[in-house]
Backbone of each chain as ProteinMPNN parsed JSONL, in Angstrom:
{"seq_chain_A": "MSIRVVAENHIRADAVDEYLAVTKELVEKTNTLDKGCISYQLARDSSDPLHFAVIEEWEDQASLDAHMKAEHFTRLIPELGKFGSGKPGGIAIFERVY", "coords_chain_A": {"N_chain_A": [[0.582, -0.859, -0.134], [0.325, 2.026, -0.56], [2.71, 4.704, 0.729], [1.203, 7.537, 2.518], [1.871, 11.346, 3.315], [0.988, 14.202, 5.258], [2.658, 17.269, 5.48], [2.631, 20.322, 7.394], [2.537, 23.018, 7.991], [2.481, 26.366, 9.588], [2.405, 29.738, 8.159], [3.811, 33.176, 8.17], [1.857, 36.116, 7.735], [3.489, 38.321, 6.369], [5.118, 36.763, 4.348], [3.317, 34.822, 2.561], [3.126, 35.436, 0.039], [5.656, 34.904, -0.89], [6.67, 32.353, 0.514], [4.472, 30.672, -1.357], [5.412, 31.125, -3.355], [7.504, 29.458, -3.786], [6.755, 26.697, -2.963], [4.83, 26.748, -4.987], [7.163, 25.871, -7.179], [8.275, 23.286, -5.929], [6.755, 22.188, -5.53], [5.426, 21.512, -8.802], [7.764, 20.299, -9.806], [8.594, 17.807, -8.031], [6.5, 16.166, -8.357], [6.679, 16.205, -10.851], [9.731, 15.239, -11.71], [10.26, 12.933, -9.605], [10.395, 10.038, -8.681], [7.842, 7.804, -8.582], [5.89, 9.583, -7.159], [2.536, 9.362, -6.804], [0.994, 11.594, -5.456], [0.694, 15.012, -5.345], [0.767, 17.375, -3.335], [-0.304, 20.792, -3.044], [-2.024, 22.577, 0.067], [-4.554, 24.691, 1.335], [-5.305, 25.514, 4.519], [-9.339, 26.059, 4.906], [-10.611, 27.852, 6.443], [-8.258, 29.376, 8.403], [-5.635, 30.999, 6.461], [-3.308, 31.197, 6.772], [-2.512, 28.74, 6.938], [-0.662, 26.14, 5.747], [-0.311, 22.823, 4.1], [1.152, 20.51, 3.054], [-0.132, 17.735, 0.949], [0.438, 14.147, 0.564], [1.035, 11.563, -1.712], [3.154, 8.079, -2.123], [4.433, 5.818, -4.274], [5.888, 4.058, -2.333], [7.962, 3.568, 0.192], [10.986, 3.975, -0.313], [10.626, 5.699, -2.732], [9.193, 7.826, -1.264], [11.923, 8.178, 0.69], [13.831, 9.005, -1.658], [12.881, 11.286, -2.682], [13.441, 12.699, -0.61], [15.588, 13.608, -0.791], [16.144, 14.475, -3.478], [17.285, 17.239, -5.361], [15.673, 19.423, -6.114], [13.948, 19.263, -3.476], [16.437, 19.277, -1.355], [17.145, 21.974, -1.563], [14.862, 23.245, -1.683], [13.438, 23.133, 0.582], [14.401, 24.136, 3.102], [14.372, 26.348, 2.7], [11.431, 27.142, 3.158], [11.792, 27.108, 5.34], [12.088, 29.46, 6.549], [9.708, 30.9, 6.391], [8.065, 30.843, 8.855], [5.679, 30.806, 10.853], [6.479, 30.344, 13.692], [4.711, 29.008, 15.094], [3.37, 25.923, 15.862], [4.137, 23.196, 13.295], [4.296, 20.679, 11.505], [4.696, 16.843, 10.684], [3.483, 14.3, 9.096], [3.941, 10.798, 8.576], [2.123, 8.179, 7.359], [0.867, 4.847, 6.324], [-1.355, 3.461, 4.409], [-4.441, 1.9, 4.438], [-6.643, 1.278, 3.631]], "CA_chain_A": [[-0.046, 0.166, 0.145], [1.071, 3.631, -0.705], [2.588, 5.824, 2.026], [0.794, 9.04, 2.963], [2.19, 12.191, 4.209], [0.734, 15.347, 5.947], [3.25, 17.921, 6.501], [1.561, 21.272, 8.054], [3.267, 25.141, 8.211], [2.133, 28.096, 9.424], [3.261, 31.077, 7.71], [3.933, 34.895, 8.294], [1.064, 37.158, 6.568], [3.986, 38.722, 5.498], [5.405, 35.806, 4.16], [2.518, 33.945, 2.407], [3.175, 35.918, -1.337], [7.273, 34.183, -1.173], [5.801, 30.78, 0.527], [3.445, 30.122, -2.266], [6.643, 30.658, -5.019], [8.557, 28.815, -3.462], [6.082, 25.749, -3.159], [4.99, 25.935, -6.47], [8.142, 25.264, -7.517], [8.346, 22.57, -5.271], [5.2, 20.296, -6.263], [6.175, 21.481, -9.754], [9.434, 19.407, -9.59], [8.142, 16.968, -7.572], [5.273, 15.754, -9.441], [7.307, 15.578, -12.943], [10.719, 14.538, -11.631], [10.138, 12.28, -8.269], [9.407, 8.199, -10.076], [6.913, 6.69, -7.573], [5.209, 9.969, -6.732], [1.552, 8.983, -7.368], [-0.14, 13.085, -5.529], [2.31, 16.017, -4.165], [-0.795, 18.964, -3.709], [0.182, 21.815, -1.62], [-3.448, 23.072, 0.304], [-4.383, 25.933, 2.355], [-6.871, 25.986, 5.483], [-10.5, 27.065, 4.423], [-10.257, 28.616, 7.884], [-7.129, 29.107, 8.488], [-4.95, 31.153, 5.385], [-1.977, 31.258, 7.01], [-1.942, 27.511, 7.966], [-0.722, 25.292, 5.125], [-0.06, 21.369, 4.272], [1.562, 19.506, 1.586], [-0.981, 16.369, 0.722], [1.363, 13.681, -0.944], [0.818, 10.185, -1.975], [3.71, 8.125, -2.358], [3.942, 4.342, -4.231], [6.376, 3.226, -1.178], [8.777, 4.251, 1.57], [11.824, 4.476, -1.338], [10.354, 6.927, -3.215], [9.59, 9.083, -0.409], [13.286, 8.458, 0.78], [14.463, 9.462, -2.667], [12.483, 12.225, -3.053], [14.025, 13.74, 0.432], [17.469, 13.013, -0.95], [16.471, 15.359, -4.544], [17.916, 18.734, -5.138], [14.909, 20.598, -5.296], [13.537, 18.91, -2.031], [17.203, 19.818, -0.027], [17.463, 23.023, -1.66], [13.626, 24.252, -1.305], [12.914, 22.331, 2.221], [15.065, 24.884, 4.408], [13.792, 27.974, 2.068], [10.284, 27.229, 3.392], [11.241, 27.314, 6.893], [12.489, 30.974, 7.188], [8.757, 31.374, 6.664], [6.959, 30.236, 9.345], [5.106, 32.196, 11.8], [6.999, 30.286, 14.897], [3.468, 28.202, 15.763], [4.212, 24.515, 15.231], [3.964, 22.772, 12.154], [4.4, 19.152, 11.666], [5.124, 15.626, 9.371], [2.875, 12.962, 9.409], [3.817, 9.766, 7.526], [1.026, 7.328, 7.523], [0.753, 3.898, 5.306], [-2.576, 3.311, 3.714], [-5.463, 0.758, 4.74], [-7.645, 0.652, 2.146]], "C_chain_A": [[1.364, 1.005, 0.013], [1.184, 4.549, 0.84], [1.727, 7.304, 1.23], [1.559, 10.042, 3.478], [1.099, 13.464, 4.497], [1.607, 16.239, 6.397], [2.512, 19.557, 6.338], [2.823, 22.623, 8.345], [2.157, 25.82, 8.004], [2.71, 29.378, 9.286], [3.071, 32.5, 8.106], [2.699, 35.431, 7.07], [1.909, 37.576, 5.9], [4.854, 38.058, 4.327], [5.03, 34.786, 3.0], [3.037, 34.072, 0.799], [4.932, 34.898, -1.602], [7.186, 32.242, -0.795], [5.147, 29.89, -0.184], [4.604, 30.65, -3.523], [7.55, 29.595, -4.712], [7.897, 26.553, -3.548], [6.002, 25.017, -4.138], [6.122, 25.682, -7.599], [8.598, 23.456, -7.173], [7.565, 21.383, -5.677], [5.359, 20.469, -7.628], [6.889, 20.266, -10.265], [9.091, 17.564, -9.113], [6.883, 15.932, -8.518], [5.68, 15.354, -10.797], [8.593, 14.814, -13.081], [10.461, 12.886, -10.891], [9.272, 10.912, -9.059], [8.906, 7.915, -7.998], [5.718, 7.976, -6.372], [3.648, 10.15, -7.34], [0.39, 10.552, -7.097], [1.318, 13.516, -4.573], [1.311, 17.135, -4.264], [-0.387, 20.163, -2.817], [-2.128, 22.398, -1.208], [-3.648, 23.846, 1.038], [-5.748, 25.659, 3.331], [-8.04, 26.591, 5.147], [-10.509, 27.983, 5.375], [-9.796, 29.162, 8.207], [-6.471, 30.222, 7.515], [-3.531, 31.417, 5.586], [-1.333, 29.917, 7.246], [-2.188, 26.375, 6.61], [-0.817, 23.513, 5.323], [-0.044, 20.951, 2.481], [1.073, 18.063, 2.28], [0.092, 14.843, 0.079], [0.881, 12.175, -0.567], [2.264, 9.463, -2.337], [3.796, 6.438, -2.859], [4.995, 3.557, -3.282], [7.738, 3.842, -0.937], [9.983, 4.256, 0.071], [11.618, 5.423, -2.301], [10.215, 7.775, -2.725], [11.036, 9.057, -0.294], [14.271, 9.218, -0.1], [14.042, 10.556, -2.899], [12.973, 13.22, -2.098], [15.012, 13.956, -0.101], [17.439, 14.786, -2.673], [17.008, 16.807, -4.61], [16.952, 19.763, -5.266], [14.168, 20.599, -4.153], [14.846, 19.334, -0.928], [17.473, 21.277, -0.479], [16.309, 23.839, -1.064], [13.494, 24.485, 0.068], [12.936, 23.819, 3.265], [14.663, 26.355, 4.057], [12.633, 28.182, 3.362], [10.733, 27.707, 4.902], [11.452, 28.639, 7.446], [10.728, 31.983, 6.887], [7.327, 31.121, 7.424], [6.79, 31.225, 10.574], [5.065, 31.699, 13.74], [5.53, 28.894, 15.536], [3.425, 26.747, 15.123], [3.172, 23.849, 14.308], [3.457, 21.019, 12.551], [4.249, 17.841, 11.081], [4.456, 14.862, 10.295], [2.906, 11.96, 8.786], [3.13, 8.884, 8.111], [0.869, 6.082, 6.16], [-1.257, 3.643, 5.351], [-3.096, 2.029, 4.115], [-5.932, 0.58, 3.7], [-7.874, 1.925, 1.598]], "O_chain_A": [[2.567, 0.88, 0.244], [0.342, 4.908, 1.663], [1.666, 7.81, 0.11], [2.173, 9.561, 4.43], [0.252, 13.524, 3.606], [1.657, 16.326, 7.624], [1.945, 19.904, 5.302], [3.853, 22.667, 9.018], [1.323, 25.971, 7.111], [3.372, 29.982, 10.13], [1.919, 32.846, 8.367], [2.7, 35.175, 5.866], [1.674, 37.489, 4.695], [5.266, 38.778, 3.417], [5.868, 34.053, 2.475], [3.353, 33.029, 0.226], [5.088, 34.275, -2.652], [7.488, 31.272, -1.489], [5.091, 28.683, 0.049], [4.311, 30.365, -4.684], [8.248, 28.99, -5.527], [8.472, 25.567, -4.008], [6.381, 23.895, -4.472], [5.867, 25.333, -8.752], [9.088, 22.649, -7.963], [7.715, 20.203, -5.992], [5.504, 19.333, -8.078], [6.464, 19.436, -11.07], [9.311, 16.514, -9.717], [7.025, 14.979, -9.284], [5.23, 14.519, -11.582], [8.825, 14.021, -13.993], [10.479, 11.853, -11.559], [8.201, 10.784, -9.653], [9.416, 7.885, -6.878], [5.067, 7.668, -5.373], [3.466, 10.962, -8.247], [-0.558, 10.839, -7.828], [2.195, 13.055, -3.842], [1.128, 17.728, -5.327], [-0.208, 19.925, -1.622], [-3.081, 22.489, -1.981], [-2.69, 23.902, 1.809], [-6.916, 25.614, 2.946], [-7.929, 27.812, 5.039], [-10.383, 29.135, 4.961], [-10.484, 30.072, 8.671], [-7.195, 31.097, 7.99], [-2.735, 31.787, 4.722], [-0.167, 29.734, 7.596], [-3.267, 25.848, 6.336], [-1.244, 22.961, 6.337], [-0.694, 21.023, 1.438], [1.411, 17.467, 3.303], [0.311, 14.851, -1.132], [0.48, 11.748, 0.516], [2.89, 10.275, -3.018], [3.321, 5.64, -2.051], [4.987, 2.336, -3.441], [8.428, 4.471, -1.739], [9.349, 4.812, -0.826], [12.624, 6.003, -2.71], [10.765, 8.792, -3.148], [11.624, 9.817, -1.064], [15.226, 9.874, 0.316], [14.903, 11.197, -3.502], [13.023, 14.406, -2.424], [15.475, 14.985, 0.391], [18.261, 15.688, -2.835], [17.056, 17.407, -3.536], [17.13, 20.858, -4.731], [13.71, 21.652, -3.71], [14.53, 19.686, 0.208], [18.131, 21.896, 0.357], [16.445, 24.768, -0.268], [13.442, 25.563, 0.66], [12.034, 24.371, 3.893], [14.622, 27.304, 4.84], [12.745, 29.004, 4.272], [10.104, 28.556, 5.533], [11.097, 28.962, 8.58], [10.536, 33.186, 7.066], [6.156, 31.14, 7.043], [7.523, 32.09, 11.053], [4.363, 32.125, 14.657], [5.753, 28.041, 16.395], [3.452, 26.575, 13.904], [1.943, 23.852, 14.377], [2.724, 20.455, 13.363], [3.028, 17.772, 10.945], [4.559, 14.685, 11.509], [1.859, 11.815, 8.156], [3.335, 8.649, 9.302], [0.759, 6.533, 5.02], [-2.063, 3.703, 6.28], [-2.33, 1.066, 4.163], [-5.612, -0.28, 2.88], [-8.523, 2.041, 0.558]]}, "seq_chain_B": "MSIRVVAENHIRADAVDEYLAVTKELVEKTNTLDKGCISYQLARDSSDPLHFAVIEEWEDQASLDAHMKAEHFTRLIPELGKFGSGKPGGIAIFERVY", "coords_chain_B": {"N_chain_B": [[-10.422, 24.045, -7.672], [-9.485, 21.163, -6.588], [-10.958, 19.855, -3.119], [-9.771, 18.907, 0.304], [-9.35, 16.942, 2.667], [-8.615, 15.94, 6.088], [-9.24, 13.8, 8.389], [-8.493, 12.987, 11.345], [-8.098, 10.173, 14.264], [-8.233, 8.654, 17.389], [-7.893, 5.661, 18.434], [-9.196, 3.327, 20.493], [-6.726, 0.547, 21.972], [-8.283, -2.116, 22.107], [-10.351, -1.297, 20.53], [-9.537, -1.502, 18.011], [-9.814, -3.621, 15.489], [-12.417, -3.586, 14.978], [-12.922, -0.667, 14.709], [-11.366, -0.709, 12.25], [-13.166, -2.543, 10.774], [-15.553, -1.381, 10.461], [-14.567, 1.393, 9.036], [-13.89, -0.006, 6.677], [-16.27, -0.085, 5.174], [-17.144, 1.765, 4.981], [-15.466, 3.169, 2.937], [-14.786, 2.032, 1.175], [-18.155, 2.262, 0.363], [-17.839, 4.987, 0.173], [-16.082, 5.845, -1.732], [-17.121, 3.97, -4.074], [-19.751, 5.164, -4.383], [-20.584, 8.272, -4.228], [-20.495, 10.922, -5.58], [-18.433, 13.214, -7.132], [-16.248, 12.198, -5.8], [-12.628, 12.229, -5.585], [-10.888, 10.852, -4.336], [-10.545, 8.825, -1.071], [-9.482, 8.241, 1.306], [-8.213, 5.547, 4.055], [-5.898, 5.735, 6.268], [-3.351, 5.036, 8.486], [-0.661, 5.992, 10.973], [2.345, 5.839, 10.671], [4.235, 5.69, 13.241], [2.272, 5.076, 15.332], [0.551, 3.401, 15.379], [-2.241, 3.952, 16.552], [-3.73, 5.661, 15.948], [-5.119, 7.248, 13.198], [-5.701, 8.312, 9.79], [-8.237, 10.123, 7.909], [-8.153, 10.455, 4.665], [-8.597, 12.293, 2.343], [-10.013, 13.655, -0.848], [-12.179, 16.067, -2.745], [-13.687, 16.759, -5.543], [-15.474, 19.26, -5.278], [-17.37, 21.292, -2.624], [-19.951, 21.47, -3.204], [-19.403, 18.294, -3.562], [-18.565, 17.528, -1.409], [-20.67, 18.104, 1.058], [-22.334, 16.881, -0.119], [-21.783, 13.812, -0.157], [-21.658, 14.457, 3.299], [-24.375, 13.893, 4.263], [-25.173, 11.113, 3.25], [-26.214, 7.953, 3.442], [-24.274, 6.256, 4.719], [-22.505, 7.758, 5.665], [-23.804, 8.707, 7.716], [-24.821, 6.652, 9.129], [-22.712, 5.329, 9.386], [-20.124, 7.354, 10.742], [-21.166, 7.915, 13.43], [-21.233, 5.48, 14.746], [-18.023, 5.386, 14.074], [-17.258, 6.92, 16.5], [-17.391, 5.705, 18.969], [-15.33, 4.072, 19.325], [-12.751, 5.966, 19.858], [-10.218, 7.001, 22.146], [-10.37, 8.501, 23.332], [-8.316, 11.214, 22.958], [-7.609, 13.43, 21.519], [-8.621, 13.893, 18.33], [-9.341, 15.986, 15.164], [-10.63, 17.129, 12.453], [-9.671, 18.918, 9.446], [-10.24, 21.081, 7.051], [-9.259, 21.805, 3.417], [-8.428, 24.336, 0.796], [-7.301, 22.819, -2.376], [-4.352, 24.559, -3.818], [-1.935, 24.238, -5.495]], "CA_chain_B": [[-9.514, 23.238, -7.238], [-10.409, 20.449, -5.256], [-10.793, 19.854, -1.511], [-9.121, 18.403, 0.828], [-10.027, 16.878, 4.34], [-7.727, 15.128, 7.038], [-10.073, 13.502, 9.632], [-7.692, 12.023, 12.333], [-9.042, 10.018, 15.175], [-6.934, 8.031, 18.065], [-8.625, 4.735, 18.697], [-8.662, 2.527, 21.528], [-6.561, -0.703, 21.283], [-9.202, -2.43, 21.84], [-11.655, -1.511, 19.343], [-9.243, -1.313, 16.338], [-10.432, -4.515, 14.619], [-14.403, -3.048, 14.753], [-12.848, 0.117, 13.949], [-11.047, -0.919, 10.853], [-14.349, -2.904, 10.021], [-16.332, 0.287, 10.433], [-13.791, 2.468, 7.884], [-13.443, -0.567, 5.292], [-17.015, -0.407, 4.985], [-17.302, 3.809, 4.8], [-14.11, 3.707, 2.305], [-15.98, 1.029, -0.121], [-19.267, 2.908, -0.198], [-17.685, 6.345, -0.622], [-15.618, 5.37, -3.551], [-18.248, 3.45, -4.73], [-21.497, 5.247, -4.773], [-20.587, 9.487, -3.536], [-20.511, 11.904, -6.81], [-17.362, 14.01, -7.001], [-14.781, 11.709, -5.045], [-11.363, 12.154, -5.884], [-10.0, 9.911, -3.746], [-11.046, 9.016, 0.076], [-8.743, 6.321, 2.063], [-7.92, 5.418, 5.754], [-4.271, 5.604, 6.496], [-2.108, 4.682, 10.357], [0.448, 6.281, 11.508], [3.601, 4.591, 10.669], [4.425, 5.798, 14.293], [1.414, 5.289, 15.457], [-0.503, 2.338, 15.365], [-3.97, 3.466, 17.357], [-3.354, 6.844, 15.432], [-5.51, 7.017, 11.826], [-6.474, 9.485, 9.119], [-8.973, 9.586, 6.556], [-7.526, 11.502, 3.68], [-9.661, 12.609, 1.011], [-10.581, 14.736, -2.101], [-13.362, 16.236, -3.527], [-14.316, 17.593, -6.682], [-16.193, 20.434, -4.997], [-17.635, 21.808, -1.469], [-20.883, 20.063, -2.899], [-19.922, 17.535, -3.267], [-18.737, 16.606, 0.386], [-21.407, 18.653, 1.245], [-23.919, 15.843, -0.236], [-21.255, 13.165, 1.292], [-21.774, 14.249, 4.824], [-25.545, 13.311, 4.074], [-25.037, 10.121, 2.558], [-26.807, 7.188, 4.346], [-23.271, 5.189, 4.914], [-21.813, 8.63, 6.253], [-24.949, 9.274, 8.652], [-25.388, 5.637, 9.844], [-21.115, 4.747, 10.136], [-19.837, 8.456, 11.665], [-21.53, 7.888, 15.13], [-19.765, 4.068, 15.114], [-16.965, 5.741, 14.621], [-16.949, 7.54, 17.814], [-17.722, 4.507, 20.02], [-13.585, 3.402, 19.279], [-12.206, 6.415, 20.375], [-9.436, 6.494, 23.1], [-10.556, 10.284, 24.378], [-6.872, 11.786, 22.542], [-8.143, 14.719, 20.884], [-8.63, 13.845, 16.6], [-9.801, 16.191, 14.612], [-10.667, 17.756, 10.516], [-9.316, 19.704, 8.273], [-10.364, 20.925, 5.433], [-8.508, 22.462, 2.628], [-8.404, 23.861, -0.504], [-5.614, 23.131, -2.72], [-3.788, 25.759, -4.021], [-0.933, 23.468, -7.127]], "C_chain_B": [[-10.221, 22.825, -6.54], [-10.789, 21.123, -3.479], [-10.418, 18.942, -0.655], [-9.241, 18.086, 1.98], [-8.549, 15.881, 4.827], [-8.619, 14.811, 8.118], [-9.154, 12.755, 10.796], [-8.297, 11.328, 13.534], [-7.85, 9.309, 15.922], [-8.166, 7.242, 18.495], [-8.194, 4.093, 19.48], [-7.995, 1.184, 21.208], [-7.364, -1.745, 21.297], [-10.496, -2.673, 21.666], [-10.719, -1.339, 17.881], [-9.687, -1.996, 15.233], [-11.772, -4.133, 14.236], [-13.614, -1.652, 14.742], [-12.375, -0.282, 12.37], [-12.627, -1.549, 10.464], [-15.399, -2.337, 9.446], [-16.186, 0.962, 8.754], [-13.769, 1.871, 6.841], [-15.279, -0.506, 4.653], [-17.642, 1.433, 4.191], [-16.272, 4.365, 3.182], [-14.798, 3.098, 0.999], [-16.758, 2.147, -0.722], [-18.83, 4.087, -0.347], [-17.171, 6.408, -1.654], [-16.158, 5.609, -4.35], [-19.394, 4.525, -5.438], [-21.325, 7.331, -4.909], [-20.043, 9.835, -4.992], [-19.714, 12.772, -6.209], [-16.633, 13.721, -5.859], [-13.442, 11.297, -5.442], [-10.429, 10.9, -5.177], [-10.398, 9.9, -1.53], [-10.508, 7.297, 0.377], [-8.87, 6.461, 3.668], [-6.359, 4.989, 5.664], [-3.881, 5.732, 7.974], [-1.232, 5.158, 9.699], [1.455, 5.748, 11.776], [4.127, 4.687, 11.948], [3.99, 5.595, 15.298], [0.418, 4.75, 15.542], [-2.338, 2.268, 15.64], [-3.803, 4.681, 16.534], [-4.368, 6.784, 13.459], [-6.229, 8.19, 11.578], [-7.072, 9.201, 7.761], [-9.033, 10.741, 5.931], [-8.402, 11.525, 2.405], [-9.956, 13.718, 0.022], [-11.397, 14.096, -2.598], [-13.082, 17.17, -4.678], [-13.747, 18.849, -6.421], [-16.799, 20.663, -3.85], [-18.903, 20.872, -1.918], [-20.828, 18.785, -3.016], [-19.201, 16.343, -1.878], [-19.332, 17.221, 0.884], [-22.367, 17.491, 1.359], [-22.713, 14.562, -0.2], [-21.988, 13.151, 2.865], [-23.657, 13.694, 4.812], [-26.115, 12.096, 3.442], [-25.848, 8.511, 3.424], [-25.332, 6.707, 5.108], [-22.87, 6.118, 6.025], [-22.693, 8.817, 7.747], [-25.136, 8.349, 9.654], [-23.8, 5.229, 10.056], [-20.182, 5.689, 10.941], [-20.039, 8.179, 13.357], [-20.827, 6.271, 15.235], [-19.002, 4.677, 15.678], [-16.167, 5.856, 15.882], [-17.531, 7.411, 19.091], [-15.979, 4.235, 20.189], [-12.68, 4.247, 19.887], [-11.09, 6.264, 21.707], [-9.471, 7.54, 24.103], [-9.497, 11.354, 23.535], [-7.629, 12.665, 21.449], [-8.05, 14.385, 19.004], [-8.781, 15.558, 16.598], [-9.889, 16.36, 12.808], [-10.054, 19.043, 10.349], [-9.874, 19.813, 7.577], [-9.856, 21.971, 4.763], [-8.846, 22.642, 1.836], [-7.009, 23.803, -1.414], [-5.439, 23.943, -3.395], [-3.147, 24.734, -5.654], [-1.423, 22.386, -6.687]], "O_chain_B": [[-11.175, 23.318, -5.938], [-10.845, 22.231, -2.945], [-10.887, 17.849, -0.974], [-9.269, 19.091, 2.69], [-7.731, 15.317, 4.099], [-8.765, 15.752, 8.897], [-9.497, 11.578, 10.909], [-9.23, 12.007, 13.962], [-6.724, 9.26, 15.428], [-9.222, 7.772, 18.841], [-6.971, 3.977, 19.561], [-8.494, 0.554, 20.276], [-7.174, -2.49, 20.336], [-11.348, -3.456, 22.085], [-11.255, -1.071, 16.806], [-9.957, -1.431, 14.173], [-12.179, -4.414, 13.109], [-14.759, -1.276, 14.994], [-13.137, -0.093, 11.423], [-13.27, -0.796, 9.733], [-16.004, -2.578, 8.401], [-16.963, 1.058, 7.805], [-13.658, 2.555, 5.823], [-15.417, -0.985, 3.528], [-18.291, 1.859, 3.235], [-16.319, 5.433, 2.572], [-15.234, 3.718, 0.03], [-16.481, 2.81, -1.722], [-19.492, 4.614, -1.241], [-17.697, 7.002, -2.595], [-16.181, 6.545, -5.149], [-19.749, 4.631, -6.612], [-22.052, 7.786, -5.792], [-19.224, 9.091, -5.531], [-19.933, 13.19, -5.072], [-16.337, 14.565, -5.013], [-13.161, 10.112, -5.617], [-9.472, 10.271, -5.627], [-10.453, 10.942, -0.875], [-10.764, 6.134, 0.068], [-9.494, 7.309, 4.307], [-5.861, 4.045, 5.051], [-4.248, 6.755, 8.552], [-0.907, 5.048, 8.517], [1.683, 5.199, 12.854], [4.718, 3.629, 12.164], [4.67, 5.727, 16.315], [-0.644, 5.335, 15.755], [-3.226, 1.466, 15.349], [-3.066, 3.825, 16.045], [-3.844, 6.034, 12.635], [-6.949, 8.881, 12.299], [-6.705, 8.455, 6.853], [-9.629, 11.763, 6.27], [-8.707, 10.576, 1.683], [-10.13, 14.826, 0.529], [-11.654, 12.926, -2.88], [-12.35, 18.159, -4.657], [-12.707, 19.43, -6.729], [-17.109, 19.479, -3.724], [-19.097, 19.792, -1.361], [-21.771, 18.046, -2.735], [-19.275, 15.152, -1.577], [-18.675, 17.378, 1.913], [-23.001, 17.125, 2.349], [-23.69, 13.827, -0.349], [-22.612, 12.249, 3.425], [-23.909, 12.922, 5.737], [-27.303, 12.002, 3.133], [-25.409, 8.659, 4.564], [-25.397, 6.869, 6.327], [-22.81, 5.683, 7.175], [-22.086, 9.063, 8.789], [-25.485, 8.673, 10.79], [-23.653, 4.688, 11.152], [-19.447, 5.156, 11.773], [-19.188, 8.25, 14.243], [-19.818, 6.125, 15.925], [-18.84, 4.841, 16.887], [-15.117, 5.348, 16.277], [-17.956, 8.206, 19.929], [-15.508, 4.233, 21.326], [-11.757, 3.703, 20.494], [-11.23, 5.198, 22.307], [-8.94, 7.609, 25.212], [-9.969, 12.489, 23.471], [-8.226, 12.109, 20.527], [-7.044, 14.907, 18.523], [-8.502, 16.299, 17.541], [-9.189, 15.679, 12.058], [-10.026, 20.004, 11.117], [-10.335, 18.79, 7.07], [-9.9, 23.079, 5.298], [-9.61, 21.807, 1.353], [-5.986, 24.47, -1.263], [-6.493, 24.376, -3.861], [-3.832, 24.604, -6.669], [-1.2, 21.324, -7.269]]}, "name": "protein", "num_of_chains": 2, "seq": "MSIRVVAENHIRADAVDEYLAVTKELVEKTNTLDKGCISYQLARDSSDPLHFAVIEEWEDQASLDAHMKAEHFTRLIPELGKFGSGKPGGIAIFERVYMSIRVVAENHIRADAVDEYLAVTKELVEKTNTLDKGCISYQLARDSSDPLHFAVIEEWEDQASLDAHMKAEHFTRLIPELGKFGSGKPGGIAIFERVY"}
């Protein structure tokens, strides 16, 4: 079964435009280049415009591991860290059951 | 853009089998019957076997609203409430950005 990831970030209001630009590149490169990527989307909380989640689906753990070593991941993820509001986000990794 | 839902539950160890049986029916009926359902999966936290998430994608808010009125939803969701460990879960609704 596939691997599901939900990675949440809380962003400063003054950094949302930059955050959206960096995540756009991350989403496009991941979907285009990363083998085993079933789905990789950025989503925005309907009730909190400063709360975002990257919602991911990977064929297996190996493809997720390879993604985290890709050039676009290692370059862009540290960029995203600059935009955080300080409110804790978090990453949860799941295995699909059904 | 689509609507994404992440609905998390923490389940009692002695209720996991029943939880899995009820969510199996919920996942199968939702994917088979509910118009506008792009994806509706049950996933289990890789580091906490009592932590589950239903990870959903809907074409639009109207299809999510209709799902929440479906017979299988109104019958099975109250069943799931019986299996909770007491640790807070939660539901987050997102709009896809990219």
